[in-house]
N, C-alpha and C positions, 0 to 999 in steps of 0.2 A: 778222200771223202766219198761217201756213198752217193749214188745218183739221187736218191730220194732226199737226202739232206741238202744237196746242192739245189734241187728244185724248191725246197722250202725256203732256202735263204736268198733265192734270186729276187731281185726287185720286180715290182709289178710294172706293167706296160705304161702306167701313167706317170713316168718319171718326170715329164715336163710339167706336171701339175704341182706347183709349189704352193701348197696351202698353208694353213696356220701351223701345221706340225713342223714346218721348216723355219718358222719365225722364232727368233730369240732362243734363249737358253731354257732348259727344262725348269719348271717351277716359276716362270715369269708370268704365268696365267695363259700361255698360248695353248696349253693342253687342257682338255676337259676334266682331267683328274689332277688335283693339286699334288705336288711332290711326287709325281709319277715315278721317277727313278728311285725314290727312297722307299717305295711300298714293296713288301714281299709279294711273291707270286700268288700265294693263296688269297690274300686280301685283294690283290689286283684283279684276279679272276672274278671275285664276287662283285667288285665295283663296276666291271665292264657290263654286266647284265642290265644295269639301269640306264645305260646310255642310249641315245638316239643313234640311228644309222649314220648320220653325218659325223657325229662325234666318234663313233667306232672307226670310221674311215680315217679320221685324223690320227687316232691312236695307232691304227695299223701302219700308216705311212711312217710315223715316228718310230715305232717298234722295229720295223724292217730296216730303217736306216741307222738304228743305234744298236740295241742289244740283240735283236732277232732271236728271242728265246722261243724255242719250238712250242713250249707249253702255252705261252701267251698267244702266239700266232694261231695255234690250233683252236684256242678258245674264241679268238676273233673270227676265225673262219666259220665256226659253228654259229656264232651270233649274227654274222652279217647276212643280209638278205633283204628281200622286199618287205615293205610294210604291208599288212593285210588290207589296209585302206589308205587312200592318199592322205597324207598329213597325220597319220596315226600317232607317231611319236610325240607330236606337239599337243595331242589331246589329253585332257585329264580323264579320270575314271568316269565321272558323270557324263561327259560328252561322248565317250565311247559307248556307255550303256544306252544313251539316247539314240546313237547311230545304229545300234544293233537291232532295234525294233523292226525294221523292214528288211534286214539283211537275209540273203539266201543261205542255204546250208553250207555251201562251199566257203563263203566269207566267214561264217561263224566258226567253222573248223580252222580256218587260217588264223583267226583271232585267238582261238584257244591255244593253238600251237605256238604262236608268237608270244603270248603271255607266259606260257610255260618256260620258254627260253629266256625271257627278259624280265619284266617286272613282277610277274606272277601275282597280279592284283586279284585278291579274292572276290571282290565285288564284280569285277569284269568276268571272271571265270564262272561265277555263280549265275550271272545273267546269260551267258552263252549256254550253259547247261539248261537253264529255264526255257529259253526260246528255241533251242535247237530241235526238239521233237516236233514242233509245229511249223518250222521254217520251210519256205518253198524250196524245191530242188533247184539247183543251178541248171542251166541248159544242158551241160554235159552229163550231169547226173540223171536228168530226165531222159535223155537219149539212151543212156546205159540201161536204165530201168525198163524202158520200152523194148530195147533189144533183147534183154533177158526174158521178158514176158513173151516175146515173139518166139524165142527158141524153146521155151517151155511148151507153148501151144503147139509147136511143130514136133514135139516129142523128144527133144534133145535134153540130155542131162546137163544142167548148167553148172552145178557145183562140183561134180565128180571129175575124175580124170578122163573119162571116156565120153564121147558124144555119139552114141549109137542111135541110129534112127529106129523107129518101131518096126 
């Protein structure tokens, strides 16, 4: 077996974590997707994108301990990550849109990317696009913009490959 395949199939470090994925037989309601083992891979990949992060963790533990299909594990790896705002997965579209009104540009971009990978709700993405042009910069973006302006004032070429002084 190739090294990469062995790495993909190895269990995660959280072996001691015996969550709902280890409870009962598949199809008894312990998994967030009904009839999980009976669903074909294409349909399963589509179903995963609407799940919350906690549900994706349950599915990942179950998949690793049972079929360990590389296609499913790769999709889970792509979907797993931090929510753009605390409690994001539990919010409905209206609550997310309301929360976006005071968000900085970095948060709005994180929401846009998360929505693209997950539920892809049109109303949320439309609101992000509406408020993003006027959103305040995050602290990191502000520092980067200030540094870029300082370099330009000092005569350095910022976007090119050279930084020749005048």
